[in-house]
C-alpha positions as CSV (number, residue, x, y, z in Angstrom):
1,M,-112.2,-177.4,-35.1
2,F,-108.6,-176.8,-34.3
3,E,-105.7,-179.0,-35.1
4,I,-103.3,-179.8,-32.2
5,M,-99.9,-178.2,-32.9
6,R,-96.6,-178.8,-31.2
7,Y,-94.5,-175.8,-30.5
8,E,-90.9,-175.3,-29.2
9,Y,-89.7,-172.0,-27.9
10,K,-86.1,-171.1,-27.1
11,T,-86.1,-169.4,-23.7
12,K,-84.1,-166.2,-23.1
13,G,-82.5,-165.0,-19.9
14,T,-83.2,-168.2,-17.8
15,C,-81.4,-171.4,-16.8
16,S,-83.9,-173.3,-18.9
17,K,-83.0,-173.7,-22.6
18,S,-86.4,-174.3,-24.2
19,V,-90.1,-175.0,-23.6
20,S,-92.2,-177.3,-25.8
21,F,-96.0,-177.8,-25.6
22,D,-99.1,-178.7,-27.5
23,L,-101.7,-176.0,-28.4
24,D,-105.2,-177.0,-29.3
25,G,-107.1,-173.8,-29.9
26,D,-106.3,-171.9,-26.7
27,I,-105.7,-175.0,-24.5
28,V,-102.1,-175.8,-23.6
29,S,-101.0,-179.4,-22.8
30,N,-97.9,-181.6,-22.6
31,V,-95.6,-178.9,-21.5
32,H,-91.9,-179.8,-21.1
33,V,-89.0,-177.5,-20.1
34,V,-85.4,-178.4,-20.8
35,N,-83.0,-177.6,-17.9
36,G,-83.9,-175.2,-15.2
37,C,-85.1,-176.2,-11.7
38,D,-86.3,-179.7,-12.5
39,G,-88.8,-180.4,-9.7
40,N,-90.3,-176.9,-9.7
41,L,-90.7,-176.9,-13.5
42,K,-92.2,-180.4,-13.5
43,G,-94.7,-179.1,-10.9
44,I,-95.5,-176.0,-13.0
45,C,-95.9,-178.0,-16.1
46,S,-98.3,-180.4,-14.4
47,L,-100.4,-177.6,-12.9
48,I,-100.8,-175.7,-16.2
49,D,-101.7,-178.8,-18.2
50,G,-105.1,-178.2,-19.7
51,M,-105.2,-174.4,-18.9
52,T,-106.0,-171.8,-21.5
53,V,-103.4,-169.4,-22.8
54,K,-105.1,-166.5,-21.0
55,Q,-105.0,-168.4,-17.6
56,I,-101.3,-169.1,-18.0
57,V,-100.5,-165.6,-19.1
58,D,-102.6,-164.1,-16.2
59,K,-100.8,-166.2,-13.7
60,M,-97.2,-166.3,-14.9
61,Y,-96.4,-163.4,-17.2
62,G,-94.0,-160.9,-15.7
63,I,-92.7,-163.2,-12.8
64,R,-89.1,-162.5,-12.2
65,C,-86.3,-164.8,-10.9
66,Q,-84.1,-163.1,-8.4
67,S,-82.5,-160.0,-10.1
68,K,-83.3,-161.3,-13.6
69,P,-85.9,-159.5,-15.6
70,T,-87.6,-162.8,-16.5
71,S,-88.1,-166.3,-15.1
72,C,-89.0,-169.8,-16.4
73,P,-92.7,-169.2,-15.6
74,D,-92.5,-165.9,-17.5
75,Q,-90.8,-167.6,-20.4
76,I,-93.6,-170.3,-20.5
77,A,-96.2,-167.5,-20.6
78,K,-94.4,-165.7,-23.4
79,A,-94.0,-169.0,-25.3
80,V,-97.7,-169.9,-25.2
81,L,-98.8,-166.4,-26.0
82,S,-96.5,-166.2,-29.0
83,A,-97.7,-169.5,-30.3
84,Y,-101.4,-168.5,-29.8
85,R,-100.9,-165.2,-31.5
86,S,-99.1,-166.9,-34.4
87,E,-102.0,-169.3,-34.9
88,Q,-104.5,-166.4,-34.8
89,G,-102.4,-164.4,-37.3
90,N,-101.7,-161.6,-34.7
91,I,-97.9,-161.7,-34.9
C-alpha cells in the first residue's frame, strides 16, 4: 500500500511559478498551479485529477506554448514524472 505524498515542483520557462499535487502510487490528484492562465489551468487540473502518471505524461509531455520550448501542461507532466521516479528510486 502506498502513502499519499504531496509534492511541489518549481516550473521553468512558463508563466506559472509552481505546480503542487498529491501522488498515491501512480495516481495524481489535487493538482494546483500557481499563476499562468487561470481558467485553462483550472480546467486541466480538473481533467487530470485521478489520472495515472503515464496517462498525464502521454497526453501532455512535450506540449509547447507559442515559441517557448515548454508549456504549463508540459511542466505538469515533468513534475508528476519526476515525483513518480523519485518515489520509485529511479532518479
